[in-house]
C-alpha positions, 0 to 999 in steps of 0.5 A: 061104797059109802052106802054099802059100808054103812050097814055092816059097820053099824051092825059090828059097832052095835055088837061091840057096844052090846058085848062090852056092856053086858056080861054074857059069856056067849057074846064074849066068846063070839066077840073073841072069835070075830075080833080077828076076822073083823080086823082081817075084813077091814084090812081086806077092804082098806089094803086092797090095791085095786080099790085104793087105785080107784079111790086115789084116781077119784081123789086126784081128779076131784077138782075136774069132776064138778062135785058139790062141796059135800061130795068133794069132802066125802072124796077127801074123807074116804081117801084119808081113811084109806091112807090112814088105814095103810093103803099107801104102804108097801106090800111088805109093810101092809103084811106087817100092818095086817099082823099088828091089826090082828094082834091089836084086835085080840088085845082089845078084846082081852082088855075089854073082857078084863074091864068087864070082869073088874066092873062085875067084881066091883058092883055094889049089891045089897038087900038092905033097903036103907042103903039105897034110900033116895033112889027112885023106884025105876032106879031100884027096879033097874038095879034089881033086874041086873044079873050082876048082884045076888038073887033078890038083891039090888045091884049097881055097877060102875058106869064106864063112860067114854067121856067125862066132863072135866071139873074146874076148881 
């Protein structure tokens, strides 16, 4: 299961990362269409009672299976993923969770679009070379290739980093 899950997950992850980084209306529309489908696909895996029963059986018998420490830990991680995704919920609660996951995927996409639009609007574009004094030629070339600014201008957008170092005073 772990090997089969890696390829689609990494592909979906790469798509989400690229569509959030680039302002491409086509990719944005594809993401809007795919977001609820990906959420439903994830739910179909993690909320599948037969699959969870198999995972739970392996988890409950893991001490008798003579697994190496890495495999033992993998069993625990996979079981925890299923439980945290809602596999142990009642059928009624699973249905509620599916609806919430679908709604959350749509809201996440909407938020991401808004953030990308705001980033685009907040970009700094200039044709004045003195305004970008101190930048390397590579930085200027990269900014000039940006689709955010006006033609033949140098454009720099805000970097939306996932993590920022905290500074101590």
